[in-house]
Structures are given as C-alpha cells and as structure tokens.
DRENLOFI-111884 format. One record per residue (C-alpha): residue in three letters; y, z negated, x negated. Coordinates in pm, 1 decimal. Layout:
! DRENLOFI-111884
+-----+----------+----------+----------+
!   r !        v !        w !        u !
+-----+----------+----------+----------+
! ALA !        Y !        Z !        X !
...
+-----+----------+----------+----------+
//
This chain:
! DRENLOFI-111884
+-----+----------+----------+----------+
!   r !        v !        w !        u !
+-----+----------+----------+----------+
! UNK !  -7067.2 !   3656.6 !  -4943.9 !
! UNK !  -6891.9 !   3749.8 !  -4623.5 !
! UNK !  -6764.4 !   4107.1 !  -4616.5 !
! UNK !  -6384.6 !   4137.4 !  -4531.0 !
! UNK !  -6331.0 !   4338.2 !  -4218.9 !
! UNK !  -6062.3 !   4609.5 !  -4206.0 !
! UNK !  -5800.5 !   4578.2 !  -3932.8 !
! UNK !  -5889.5 !   4773.6 !  -3631.5 !
! UNK !  -5618.8 !   5046.4 !  -3645.1 !
! UNK !  -5767.2 !   5227.8 !  -3355.7 !
! UNK !  -5719.1 !   4928.2 !  -3134.8 !
! UNK !  -5347.2 !   4878.5 !  -3223.2 !
! UNK !  -5133.6 !   5023.8 !  -2933.7 !
! UNK !  -4827.9 !   5087.8 !  -3158.5 !
! UNK !  -5035.1 !   5285.4 !  -3402.7 !
! UNK !  -5184.2 !   5478.1 !  -3115.8 !
! UNK !  -4837.9 !   5577.8 !  -2986.1 !
! UNK !  -4712.3 !   5677.7 !  -3331.8 !
! UNK !  -5027.6 !   5883.9 !  -3395.1 !
! UNK !  -4994.8 !   6046.5 !  -3055.5 !
! UNK !  -4880.2 !   6400.3 !  -3121.4 !
! UNK !  -4742.1 !   6443.4 !  -2770.6 !
! UNK !  -4514.6 !   6140.8 !  -2819.4 !
! UNK !  -4373.9 !   6278.7 !  -3143.4 !
! UNK !  -4298.4 !   6612.0 !  -2976.2 !
! UNK !  -4134.2 !   6426.5 !  -2688.3 !
! UNK !  -3921.8 !   6220.4 !  -2927.3 !
! UNK !  -3810.1 !   6531.2 !  -3113.6 !
! UNK !  -3705.8 !   6694.2 !  -2786.6 !
! UNK !  -3508.6 !   6380.4 !  -2688.1 !
! UNK !  -3322.5 !   6382.2 !  -3020.3 !
! UNK !  -3258.7 !   6755.0 !  -2994.6 !
! UNK !  -3139.8 !   6723.0 !  -2634.8 !
! UNK !  -2901.9 !   6442.8 !  -2725.1 !
! UNK !  -2767.3 !   6647.7 !  -3015.0 !
! UNK !  -2711.7 !   6953.0 !  -2793.1 !
! UNK !  -2551.3 !   6736.6 !  -2523.4 !
! UNK !  -2323.4 !   6578.9 !  -2784.0 !
! UNK !  -2217.3 !   6919.8 !  -2916.8 !
! UNK !  -2147.5 !   7037.2 !  -2563.8 !
! UNK !  -1951.6 !   6716.2 !  -2497.6 !
! UNK !  -1735.4 !   6770.6 !  -2806.3 !
! UNK !  -1650.8 !   7123.8 !  -2691.8 !
! UNK !  -1506.1 !   7003.5 !  -2361.0 !
! UNK !  -1142.8 !   6911.4 !  -2295.3 !
! UNK !  -1135.6 !   6534.3 !  -2276.7 !
! UNK !   -888.3 !   6250.9 !  -2236.3 !
! UNK !   -919.7 !   5941.6 !  -2448.0 !
! UNK !   -717.6 !   5651.6 !  -2588.5 !
! UNK !   -655.1 !   5663.9 !  -2962.7 !
! UNK !   -561.0 !   5344.9 !  -3143.5 !
! UNK !   -298.6 !   5400.0 !  -3413.6 !
! UNK !   -199.4 !   5123.4 !  -3650.9 !
! UNK !    162.3 !   5112.0 !  -3765.7 !
! UNK !    384.0 !   4943.7 !  -4021.3 !
! UNK !    758.1 !   4947.5 !  -4090.8 !
! UNK !    977.0 !   5043.5 !  -4383.8 !
! UNK !   1353.6 !   5027.1 !  -4453.1 !
! UNK !   1382.5 !   4712.5 !  -4244.8 !
! UNK !   1750.0 !   4613.0 !  -4190.7 !
! UNK !   1866.4 !   4273.5 !  -4308.3 !
! UNK !   1951.6 !   4185.9 !  -3948.1 !
! UNK !   1584.6 !   4190.8 !  -3849.6 !
! UNK !   1379.3 !   3874.0 !  -3882.3 !
! UNK !   1083.8 !   3935.7 !  -4114.8 !
! UNK !    853.0 !   3739.4 !  -3885.2 !
! UNK !    902.5 !   3999.5 !  -3611.5 !
! UNK !    811.9 !   4301.0 !  -3828.3 !
! UNK !    440.6 !   4234.8 !  -3835.7 !
! UNK !    216.3 !   4540.0 !  -3824.0 !
! UNK !     52.6 !   4626.9 !  -3494.9 !
! UNK !   -125.5 !   4895.7 !  -3299.3 !
! UNK !    -28.5 !   5165.3 !  -3052.0 !
! UNK !   -262.2 !   5287.4 !  -2783.4 !
! UNK !   -198.4 !   5657.9 !  -2730.3 !
! UNK !   -349.9 !   5847.4 !  -2439.7 !
! UNK !   -446.5 !   6184.7 !  -2581.6 !
! UNK !   -618.0 !   6492.2 !  -2447.5 !
! UNK !   -776.6 !   6793.5 !  -2614.0 !
! UNK !  -1107.0 !   6928.1 !  -2736.2 !
! UNK !  -1360.4 !   6649.8 !  -2776.7 !
! UNK !  -1426.1 !   6737.8 !  -3140.4 !
! UNK !  -1058.0 !   6697.1 !  -3228.5 !
! UNK !  -1035.8 !   6363.7 !  -3045.7 !
! UNK !  -1352.5 !   6239.7 !  -3214.4 !
! UNK !  -1223.1 !   6345.6 !  -3554.8 !
! UNK !   -880.5 !   6189.6 !  -3495.5 !
! UNK !  -1026.2 !   5855.4 !  -3383.0 !
! UNK !  -1186.1 !   5819.1 !  -3727.3 !
! UNK !   -891.7 !   5960.5 !  -3922.1 !
! UNK !   -630.5 !   5727.9 !  -3770.2 !
! UNK !   -843.3 !   5416.1 !  -3782.2 !
! UNK !   -745.9 !   5305.2 !  -4133.3 !
! UNK !   -432.0 !   5510.5 !  -4205.7 !
! UNK !   -125.3 !   5336.5 !  -4054.3 !
! UNK !    174.6 !   5517.2 !  -3908.4 !
! UNK !    480.4 !   5453.4 !  -4130.1 !
! UNK !    781.3 !   5387.5 !  -3906.8 !
! UNK !   1113.3 !   5420.3 !  -4090.4 !
! UNK !   1366.1 !   5198.3 !  -3912.4 !
! UNK !   1650.6 !   5382.9 !  -4084.2 !
! UNK !   1581.0 !   5717.3 !  -3914.7 !
! UNK !   1721.1 !   5867.8 !  -3595.5 !
! UNK !   1548.5 !   5932.8 !  -3265.2 !
! UNK !   1527.1 !   6269.5 !  -3088.6 !
! UNK !   1866.9 !   6216.5 !  -2920.1 !
! UNK !   2018.5 !   6170.3 !  -3269.0 !
! UNK !   2087.0 !   5805.3 !  -3197.4 !
! UNK !   1940.6 !   5540.3 !  -3428.6 !
! UNK !   1568.9 !   5479.2 !  -3377.6 !
! UNK !   1632.0 !   5104.3 !  -3393.5 !
! UNK !   1849.4 !   4991.0 !  -3104.9 !
! UNK !   2006.6 !   4656.2 !  -3025.2 !
! UNK !   1970.9 !   4483.6 !  -2689.6 !
! UNK !   2277.4 !   4368.4 !  -2496.3 !
! UNK !   2175.8 !   4003.3 !  -2527.3 !
! UNK !   2240.4 !   4033.6 !  -2905.0 !
! UNK !   1922.2 !   3845.5 !  -2983.5 !
! UNK !   1678.9 !   4135.7 !  -2983.1 !
! UNK !   1639.7 !   4477.9 !  -3136.3 !
! UNK !   1386.7 !   4730.1 !  -3013.4 !
! UNK !   1221.0 !   5067.5 !  -3055.5 !
! UNK !   1125.9 !   5282.1 !  -2757.5 !
! UNK !    782.3 !   5407.4 !  -2856.4 !
! UNK !    834.5 !   5743.2 !  -2684.0 !
! UNK !   1088.7 !   5809.2 !  -2962.4 !
! UNK !    793.5 !   5793.0 !  -3203.2 !
! UNK !    625.3 !   6090.5 !  -3035.9 !
! UNK !    734.0 !   6345.8 !  -3305.0 !
! UNK !    604.4 !   6110.9 !  -3575.8 !
! UNK !    271.8 !   6063.8 !  -3395.9 !
! UNK !    252.8 !   6437.7 !  -3329.7 !
! UNK !    290.0 !   6502.5 !  -3701.8 !
! UNK !      8.4 !   6259.1 !  -3770.7 !
! UNK !   -246.8 !   6380.4 !  -3514.5 !
! UNK !   -168.2 !   6751.9 !  -3531.8 !
! UNK !    -82.5 !   7018.3 !  -3276.9 !
! UNK !   -431.3 !   7047.1 !  -3124.4 !
! UNK !   -404.3 !   6715.1 !  -2943.3 !
! UNK !   -174.5 !   6658.3 !  -2644.9 !
! UNK !     -3.3 !   6319.9 !  -2613.0 !
! UNK !     89.1 !   6145.1 !  -2289.9 !
! UNK !    125.4 !   5767.5 !  -2252.8 !
! UNK !    207.6 !   5542.9 !  -2546.2 !
! UNK !    151.4 !   5170.9 !  -2508.4 !
! UNK !    331.4 !   4941.5 !  -2547.3 !
! UNK !    638.7 !   5134.4 !  -2434.3 !
! UNK !    869.9 !   4912.6 !  -2641.7 !
! UNK !    841.3 !   4724.0 !  -2972.1 !
! UNK !   1076.7 !   4426.2 !  -2996.4 !
! UNK !   1225.2 !   4252.8 !  -3301.3 !
! UNK !   1416.5 !   3928.9 !  -3344.1 !
! UNK !   1761.6 !   3965.8 !  -3497.9 !
! UNK !   1968.9 !   3708.7 !  -3682.1 !
! UNK !   2339.4 !   3650.8 !  -3759.5 !
! UNK !   2448.0 !   3942.7 !  -3544.1 !
! UNK !   2801.9 !   4031.9 !  -3442.6 !
! UNK !   2941.5 !   4312.5 !  -3228.3 !
! UNK !   3290.6 !   4460.1 !  -3231.2 !
! UNK !   3472.2 !   4781.2 !  -3147.1 !
! UNK !   3633.4 !   4984.1 !  -3426.9 !
! UNK !   3825.0 !   5314.7 !  -3430.5 !
! UNK !   3677.5 !   5639.6 !  -3557.4 !
! UNK !   3846.2 !   5766.8 !  -3874.8 !
! UNK !   3833.4 !   6144.7 !  -3936.2 !
! UNK !   4086.5 !   6153.8 !  -4220.5 !
! UNK !   3829.2 !   6275.9 !  -4474.7 !
! UNK !   3743.6 !   6603.7 !  -4300.2 !
! UNK !   3870.1 !   6925.3 !  -4457.0 !
! UNK !   4000.1 !   7235.9 !  -4279.9 !
! UNK !   4226.4 !   7537.8 !  -4320.3 !
! UNK !   4514.6 !   7668.8 !  -4109.3 !
! UNK !   4691.8 !   8003.2 !  -4097.3 !
! UNK !   5036.0 !   7996.3 !  -4260.0 !
! UNK !   5286.6 !   7851.0 !  -4016.6 !
! UNK !   5023.8 !   7671.4 !  -3807.2 !
! UNK !   5028.1 !   7296.4 !  -3753.1 !
! UNK !   4807.0 !   7060.3 !  -3554.7 !
! UNK !   5002.9 !   6927.0 !  -3258.7 !
! UNK !   4732.2 !   6704.4 !  -3113.6 !
! UNK !   4383.7 !   6584.3 !  -3209.4 !
! UNK !   4133.0 !   6462.1 !  -2951.3 !
! UNK !   3839.9 !   6242.2 !  -3061.9 !
! UNK !   3566.0 !   6164.1 !  -2808.6 !
! UNK !   3495.5 !   5879.3 !  -2827.5 !
! UNK !   3784.9 !   5756.5 !  -3040.5 !
! UNK !   3614.3 !   5421.5 !  -3104.9 !
! UNK !   3257.8 !   5288.0 !  -3122.8 !
! UNK !   3086.6 !   4953.3 !  -3088.4 !
! UNK !   2905.8 !   4840.3 !  -3401.0 !
! UNK !   2640.9 !   4569.5 !  -3427.9 !
! UNK !   2508.0 !   4412.5 !  -3742.0 !
! UNK !   2500.8 !   4113.8 !  -3970.6 !
! UNK !   2818.4 !   3907.6 !  -3932.7 !
! UNK !   2908.0 !   3922.4 !  -4301.0 !
! UNK !   2887.3 !   4302.8 !  -4293.3 !
! UNK !   3065.9 !   4356.8 !  -3962.2 !
! UNK !   3370.7 !   4144.8 !  -4054.8 !
! UNK !   3468.8 !   4376.5 !  -4341.1 !
! UNK !   3453.7 !   4698.6 !  -4133.3 !
! UNK !   3787.3 !   4809.3 !  -3985.1 !
! UNK !   3687.1 !   5166.6 !  -3893.2 !
! UNK !   3393.4 !   5406.3 !  -3896.7 !
! UNK !   3438.1 !   5732.4 !  -4083.2 !
! UNK !   3250.3 !   6058.8 !  -4053.0 !
! UNK !   3025.6 !   6226.6 !  -4304.5 !
! UNK !   3216.4 !   6462.9 !  -4534.0 !
! UNK !   3254.1 !   6800.9 !  -4370.5 !
! UNK !   3461.3 !   7114.2 !  -4417.8 !
! UNK !   3542.9 !   7275.4 !  -4082.3 !
! UNK !   3673.8 !   7593.9 !  -4243.1 !
! UNK !   3945.0 !   7784.2 !  -4059.3 !
! UNK !   4040.9 !   7558.5 !  -3769.4 !
! UNK !   4033.8 !   7706.4 !  -3419.8 !
! UNK !   4239.8 !   7574.1 !  -3131.3 !
! UNK !   4051.6 !   7375.2 !  -2867.1 !
! UNK !   3714.5 !   7443.1 !  -3029.1 !
! UNK !   3483.5 !   7140.7 !  -3014.7 !
! UNK !   3340.1 !   7020.6 !  -3344.9 !
! UNK !   3057.6 !   6767.4 !  -3357.8 !
! UNK !   3076.3 !   6524.6 !  -3649.4 !
! UNK !   2813.3 !   6275.7 !  -3764.7 !
! UNK !   2939.2 !   5921.8 !  -3811.9 !
! UNK !   2892.4 !   5765.6 !  -4155.6 !
! UNK !   2733.4 !   5441.1 !  -4036.2 !
! UNK !   2675.6 !   5184.3 !  -4314.0 !
! UNK !   2322.2 !   5065.4 !  -4388.0 !
! UNK !   2208.5 !   4775.3 !  -4171.8 !
! UNK !   2462.9 !   4858.1 !  -3900.5 !
! UNK !   2390.6 !   5005.0 !  -3557.7 !
! UNK !   2655.7 !   5195.8 !  -3361.9 !
! UNK !   2685.3 !   5288.7 !  -2995.8 !
! UNK !   2735.5 !   5652.7 !  -3104.5 !
! UNK !   2612.3 !   5849.0 !  -3401.3 !
! UNK !   2808.8 !   6168.2 !  -3323.8 !
! UNK !   3169.0 !   6221.4 !  -3211.5 !
! UNK !   3336.6 !   6537.2 !  -3086.4 !
! UNK !   3681.0 !   6646.0 !  -3199.7 !
! UNK !   3911.5 !   6926.4 !  -3090.3 !
! UNK !   4265.5 !   7024.3 !  -3178.7 !
! UNK !   4572.6 !   7176.4 !  -3021.7 !
! UNK !   4739.4 !   7408.3 !  -3271.5 !
! UNK !   5089.4 !   7557.9 !  -3263.3 !
! UNK !   5282.8 !   7809.2 !  -3473.7 !
! UNK !   5575.1 !   7639.9 !  -3647.8 !
! UNK !   5882.2 !   7756.9 !  -3836.4 !
! UNK !   6148.6 !   7595.6 !  -4052.2 !
! UNK !   6510.8 !   7567.6 !  -3943.2 !
! UNK !   6822.6 !   7364.3 !  -4022.1 !
! UNK !   7122.4 !   7211.9 !  -3843.2 !
! UNK !   7450.4 !   7069.7 !  -3974.4 !
! UNK !   7492.8 !   6718.3 !  -3835.3 !
! UNK !   7810.3 !   6507.0 !  -3845.8 !
! UNK !   7756.3 !   6166.8 !  -4007.9 !
! UNK !   7837.5 !   5877.0 !  -3775.8 !
! UNK !   7980.0 !   5563.8 !  -3949.4 !
! UNK !   7871.9 !   5237.3 !  -3781.0 !
! UNK !   7954.6 !   4867.2 !  -3822.6 !
! UNK !   8263.9 !   4926.1 !  -4037.5 !
! UNK !   8519.9 !   4639.3 !  -4028.6 !
! UNK !   8775.4 !   4706.0 !  -3752.7 !
! UNK !   9069.3 !   4594.5 !  -3965.5 !
! UNK !   9013.8 !   4888.2 !  -4198.1 !
! UNK !   9040.7 !   5258.9 !  -4155.7 !
! UNK !   8768.5 !   5447.0 !  -4338.9 !
! UNK !   8662.8 !   5786.2 !  -4461.2 !
! UNK !   8300.0 !   5887.8 !  -4525.0 !
! UNK !   8217.2 !   6163.5 !  -4772.5 !
! UNK !   8046.6 !   6394.4 !  -4710.7 !
! UNK !   8117.0 !   6405.2 !  -4338.3 !
! UNK !   7824.7 !   6635.8 !  -4259.2 !
! UNK !   7466.1 !   6660.5 !  -4369.9 !
! UNK !   7234.3 !   6961.9 !  -4342.9 !
! UNK !   6900.4 !   6867.8 !  -4186.2 !
! UNK !   6595.3 !   7087.2 !  -4251.7 !
! UNK !   6321.8 !   7051.9 !  -3992.5 !
! UNK !   5995.5 !   7196.2 !  -3867.1 !
! UNK !   5968.4 !   7306.1 !  -3505.2 !
! UNK !   5716.8 !   7491.2 !  -3292.6 !
! UNK !   5821.0 !   7851.2 !  -3224.0 !
! UNK !   5802.8 !   7801.8 !  -2848.8 !
! UNK !   6055.0 !   7516.8 !  -2878.8 !
! UNK !   6284.9 !   7676.5 !  -3136.2 !
! UNK !   6573.7 !   7767.7 !  -2902.6 !
! UNK !   6573.9 !   7423.5 !  -2739.3 !
! UNK !   6676.2 !   7235.0 !  -3052.9 !
! UNK !   7049.9 !   7147.6 !  -3072.1 !
! UNK !   7269.5 !   6934.2 !  -3297.4 !
! UNK !   7260.2 !   6646.0 !  -3051.3 !
! UNK !   6885.4 !   6621.5 !  -3100.9 !
! UNK !   6959.7 !   6456.1 !  -3436.8 !
! UNK !   7153.6 !   6150.5 !  -3549.4 !
! UNK !   7284.1 !   6082.1 !  -3897.8 !
! UNK !   7428.2 !   5732.3 !  -3945.2 !
! UNK !   7593.2 !   5544.8 !  -4230.6 !
! UNK !   7569.1 !   5169.3 !  -4165.3 !
! UNK !   7830.4 !   4962.2 !  -4347.3 !
! UNK !   7597.7 !   4659.6 !  -4342.5 !
! UNK !   7365.1 !   4846.5 !  -4581.7 !
! UNK !   7642.7 !   4936.6 !  -4826.4 !
! UNK !   7584.9 !   4886.2 !  -5197.3 !
! UNK !   7926.9 !   4902.9 !  -5356.7 !
! UNK !   8088.4 !   5199.1 !  -5186.7 !
! UNK !   7755.7 !   5386.4 !  -5139.0 !
! UNK !   7557.4 !   5390.4 !  -4813.8 !
! UNK !   7216.2 !   5544.4 !  -4747.6 !
! UNK !   7225.5 !   5806.1 !  -4472.5 !
! UNK !   6967.7 !   5750.5 !  -4198.6 !
! UNK !   6867.5 !   6079.7 !  -4034.7 !
! UNK !   6655.1 !   6070.0 !  -3720.3 !
! UNK !   6523.8 !   6319.0 !  -3466.6 !
! UNK !   6559.6 !   6241.5 !  -3097.2 !
! UNK !   6311.8 !   6516.8 !  -3014.0 !
! UNK !   5941.6 !   6435.8 !  -3052.9 !
! UNK !   5865.6 !   6804.9 !  -3109.2 !
! UNK !   6083.6 !   6822.9 !  -3420.3 !
! UNK !   5968.4 !   6703.7 !  -3763.4 !
! UNK !   6243.4 !   6638.6 !  -4020.2 !
! UNK !   6154.0 !   6767.7 !  -4364.9 !
! UNK !   6461.3 !   6672.5 !  -4571.0 !
! UNK !   6839.7 !   6648.3 !  -4566.3 !
! UNK !   7098.7 !   6785.9 !  -4805.1 !
! UNK !   7228.9 !   6437.8 !  -4891.6 !
! UNK !   7054.9 !   6101.1 !  -4891.1 !
! UNK !   7366.4 !   5891.6 !  -4954.1 !
! UNK !   7737.4 !   5904.7 !  -4883.7 !
! UNK !   8039.7 !   5719.1 !  -5022.3 !
! UNK !   8329.4 !   5572.3 !  -4829.6 !
! UNK !   8694.4 !   5473.9 !  -4877.0 !
! UNK !   8849.1 !   5177.4 !  -4697.0 !
! UNK !   9220.0 !   5136.9 !  -4626.9 !
! UNK !   9391.2 !   4833.6 !  -4476.3 !
! UNK !   9543.1 !   4916.9 !  -4140.2 !
+-----+----------+----------+----------+
//
C-alpha cells in the first residue's frame, strides 16, 4: 500500500511569506502608518464636495408634480477633515427637506416665478441657512451646485392688485387725525393659478396693532399672501401725515335751485348750521363761502326738499348739519 505524502509546506512560497516574522512586522508597521497618516489627515483643514439629497414639501398647486422630483446638491465645504468625513456619511441617506412655503433670507418667498410665466425656481444660495442647520457650524460652505432648481408651472396668471391696510389698528391723541397715508409700494404683482388669481381684488396685510401712531414714522408690514400665490413684494412700508384738528360751525344760507320761474317761493328754514372738522393750522381760513347748501326743487317730495350741504374746501370735513330737510311755499306771480 502506497503511503500518502503530506504537502510540502516548506516549499510553498505563500506559506513561507506568511510564516516570515519580518513580513508580519512590516505589515503591522504599514497598517499602523496608514492609521497614523489617516488620523493626521482628518486633523487638517480640508476642502471637499458633499452630496446632499433633497426633497420638497408644501408644494403649491401651480407646480407640476413631474418637476418636483427629488435630487442632489453638490456643496463645496471646508473644515477639519474629521468633520467633513463624518458629514459625508451623515448626509448620505438623510435628505434635506425644502419647504416651498417658506421665505428666503431677503424675506421674499423662497419659490419665485420666472418672467416667462412657464417656470418657477429656487436659487440654491437661499438654501444656505437650511444646509447650515443640517451640517452644523463647524463646516464652512461655499459653492452650491446647481445654482438654481427649476419647476414647471401650470395654469398661471399674473395681475397687479392694490395693497389694502384697512385691518391695521392704531391709536391717536385726542384731536389728531390722519391727513395722508403713504404706502410703498401701493400695489403688487401676484402670480398663481388662474382660478385663484381671478378672485383676488387686493392684498391685505397681516393683522397688526401699531400702537400710538407717530407722524412720518415708517412702519413695515408683512403682506398676507394667500397659499399658492407668489407676490412681487412680501413687505410694504407705510407712513402717515398727522394733523391736530378741531370742531367748528358756520351758519350757511340755503340756496333754492330749479324752482319754476312762474312762481315766487319761500324756503324754511333759510339757514342751516354746518358742523365741521378742520385742521388747527387752517382754522382761520374757513369762511361761509367755503360751503354750499342747496335745496333742489327737482328732488321735492310734496313740499319737502332734502338739503344738500357740501364743502368747497378739501381741508374741511363736514360732520353734520342742523337740518337735513326744508319745506317751501309757492305763490303764483
């Protein structure tokens, strides 16, 4: 019976290398050197590109769903190598949530509409605070690519509407009145879905109490822009001119008009007392001839006519008159 021979381990070159003590020491030094080099590398300030996935939320109805696909941003970042290495793993599978209903750093909407009315877009530099919050303060951000994310929009209309500030609250000192209100801008362009835009006749401001109003002070108000609508402005500035007013009265003779010429007539009463509001600086300029009080025969109901009192002075505001109607007597000439 032939005796089975053992493999010749001593003649195997691989086994010889593995059993070589000098090789094992060398390999350990290589691994240790690489480890030390890697630690030293991570302690240096480095620049690298970090890939950040993103997705959207609060997508307006004007945006085509096909154009809101998730994507990636390439962010050039610098900082300690360890932080960059850690961030590259942390951001790999956790997407950046981009809320299309938020505002950018300039307080304008994050989502903007292009002038060709067929595209909407985000400038990715506006996402810097959001990215900063994600990666932390230890990493410096520079370039963000792409610089713009585009969306397709559908059924879009644009029109200009006035700014309505009627819902703001304020206080005035007794006797004060607002003489002029300046709104800058006094109108804004709005863009959105046609069905939504058609029903909008003005853009209001968010409820705000200005407290005691001060003359010529500028107040910044945030526009109350409906959901799914983009506006050319998100903030307007208002200021007021304020005057001190007082009440006064004048006795005005009633002027009969359009009475038939073949009759003589008498109107009773012949005078009416007009109470009005006037700015103190203009008080002495107001005279009887600044008012007219007329009784028009064509508006007579029986022998009663409504008295029409008007001010010919734009700085005078009529409050009331002592009589609203007068009666008349006709006599054949």
